[in-house]
C-alpha positions in Angstrom: -8.4 -68.6 -26.0 -8.4 -71.7 -24.0 -8.8 -71.0 -19.8 -6.7 -73.5 -17.6 -9.0 -73.9 -15.6 -7.3 -71.8 -12.2 -9.9 -69.8 -10.7 -7.0 -66.9 -10.9 -6.1 -67.3 -14.2 -5.4 -63.9 -15.7 -6.2 -63.4 -19.4 -3.6 -60.1 -19.2 -0.1 -60.0 -20.0 0.9 -57.1 -18.4 2.1 -57.7 -15.0 0.5 -56.1 -11.9 2.8 -55.5 -8.7 0.8 -56.9 -5.7 1.9 -55.8 -2.6 3.8 -58.5 0.4 -0.1 -58.4 2.0 -1.3 -59.8 -1.0 -3.4 -56.7 -1.9 -2.6 -54.3 -5.1 0.1 -51.9 -4.1 -1.7 -48.3 -5.6 1.1 -46.7 -3.4 2.8 -45.4 -6.9 -0.4 -43.5 -7.4 -1.5 -42.5 -4.4 2.0 -40.0 -4.2 1.6 -39.5 -8.2 -1.8 -37.4 -7.1 -0.8 -36.1 -3.9 1.8 -34.3 -6.0 -1.4 -33.3 -8.2 -3.0 -32.3 -5.7 0.0 -29.9 -4.1 0.4 -28.9 -7.9 -2.8 -27.9 -8.5 -3.1 -25.7 -4.7 -0.3 -23.4 -5.7 -1.8 -22.7 -8.8 -4.8 -21.8 -7.5 -3.3 -19.9 -4.8 -1.1 -18.5 -6.6 -3.5 -17.2 -10.0 -6.0 -16.0 -6.9 -3.7 -13.6 -5.2 -2.2 -12.2 -8.3 -5.3 -11.0 -9.5 -5.5 -7.6 -8.6 -6.9 -4.6 -11.0 -7.4 -1.2 -10.4 -9.9 0.9 -12.7 -10.2 4.3 -12.8 -14.5 5.0 -12.7 -14.1 8.4 -11.9 -12.2 7.3 -8.7 -9.6 4.8 -8.9 -11.5 1.0 -7.7 -9.5 -1.6 -7.1 -10.6 -5.3 -7.1 -8.1 -7.7 -5.2 -8.9 -11.2 -3.8 -9.0 -10.3 -0.4 -12.0 -7.9 -0.4 -14.1 -11.2 -1.0 -14.7 -13.5 2.4 -15.2 -16.2 -0.4 -12.1 -15.8 -2.4 -10.0 -15.0 1.2 -11.5 -18.8 1.8 -10.2 -20.6 -0.7 -7.2 -18.8 -0.6 -6.4 -20.0 3.3 -8.2 -23.5 2.3 -6.1 -24.4 -0.8 -3.0 -22.6 0.8 -3.6 -26.3 3.8 -4.7 -28.5 1.2 -1.3 -27.7 -0.6 0.8 -28.1 2.9 -1.4 -30.9 3.0 -0.5 -32.5 -0.1 3.0 -31.6 1.1 3.0 -34.2 4.9 0.9 -37.1 3.1 3.6 -37.1 0.4 6.1 -37.7 3.0 3.6 -39.9 4.5 3.4 -41.9 1.1 7.0 -42.0 0.5 7.7 -43.7 3.8 4.6 -46.3 3.2 6.6 -47.0 0.3 9.5 -48.1 2.0 7.8 -49.5 4.7 5.5 -51.7 3.8 4.0 -53.2 7.3 2.2 -49.6 7.9 0.4 -49.8 4.2 -3.6 -50.9 5.4 -2.8 -48.9 8.8 -1.8 -45.5 7.0 -4.2 -46.4 3.4 -7.4 -45.9 6.2 -5.9 -43.1 7.9 -5.4 -41.2 4.2 -9.4 -42.2 3.7 -10.3 -40.4 6.8 -8.2 -37.0 6.5 -9.0 -37.3 2.9 -12.2 -37.0 3.3 -12.4 -34.1 5.4 -9.7 -32.1 3.2 -12.5 -33.0 0.1 -15.0 -31.4 2.1 -13.1 -28.2 2.4 -11.7 -27.6 -0.8 -15.0 -28.1 -2.4 -16.8 -26.2 -0.6 -14.0 -23.0 -0.8 -14.1 -23.9 -4.7 -18.4 -24.0 -4.5 -18.4 -20.2 -2.7 -15.6 -18.7 -4.7 -17.5 -19.9 -7.9 -20.3 -18.5 -6.9 -19.3 -15.3 -5.7 -17.3 -15.7 -9.5 -21.2 -16.4 -11.8 -22.2 -13.1 -9.4 -19.3 -11.4 -10.7 -19.7 -12.6 -14.2 -23.0 -12.6 -14.7 -24.8 -10.3 -12.3 -28.0 -10.6 -10.0 -30.9 -8.7 -12.2 -33.8 -9.9 -8.6 -31.6 -8.6 -5.6 -30.0 -5.8 -8.5 -26.3 -6.4 -8.4 -25.1 -5.5 -11.7 -22.2 -7.4 -13.2 -18.5 -6.3 -13.2 -16.7 -8.5 -14.8 -17.6 -6.6 -17.9 -15.8 -3.7 -16.3 -13.1 -5.8 -14.2 -12.0 -8.5 -17.1 -8.3 -9.3 -15.5 -10.0 -9.7 -12.6 -12.0 -11.7 -13.4 -10.2 -14.5 -15.4 -8.3 -14.6 -13.0 -10.6 -16.2 -10.7 -11.7 -18.4 -13.2 -8.6 -19.7 -14.2 -8.2 -20.3 -10.0 -11.5 -21.6 -9.4 -10.8 -24.0 -12.4 -7.7 -25.0 -10.9 -9.5 -25.5 -7.2 -12.0 -28.1 -9.2 -8.8 -30.5 -10.2 -7.5 -30.6 -6.6 -11.2 -31.4 -5.4 -11.6 -34.3 -8.2 -8.3 -35.1 -7.4 -8.5 -35.4 -3.8 -11.9 -37.5 -5.0 -8.9 -39.7 -6.9 -7.2 -40.3 -4.1 -10.0 -41.2 -2.2 -11.0 -43.4 -4.4 -7.8 -45.6 -5.3 -7.1 -45.8 -1.1 -10.7 -47.0 -0.9 -9.6 -49.6 -4.0 -6.5 -50.6 -2.4 -8.3 -51.8 0.8 -10.8 -53.5 -0.6 -8.1 -55.0 -2.9 -6.6 -56.5 0.7 -9.8 -57.8 2.0 -9.7 -62.1 1.5 -12.1 -62.6 -0.7 
């Protein structure tokens, strides 16, 4: 293909949405990711909370998420994440309608998304660590594995931690897309 001599020439034939301030407008992707964060947070909480199991060894011994501080922290963190995603989805919708607020809003969203990522990653790691102890045990400290007894409960915990990891990754993507959107608005 021959060059037109124009430094702004793009070889792509698909148009990229450009905002009024000159940068690429990623707020629609932001909106989709925030909806995904809500879905992942809701799924993580629901799966963790519904993972109850009682085994009779000779006495009834229940396994519930609220018996572990790590799992309670996980449920609290992802409940907050669900509420946060609803609020920021509404904020993103208003930014799509009022383009003059976008740059200021992006900086605020990066800050709060980073705070939320820290909370979600720590909750996912904490719950994952306790789940791993339940799965494998620790012979050095005489902590026995319990997932061979509480299999249904452990499957719920594992699925919930996996959804928590998805939520953490989506939050990281939200930070990246906001930072890139701000970067694309800076004049070169």
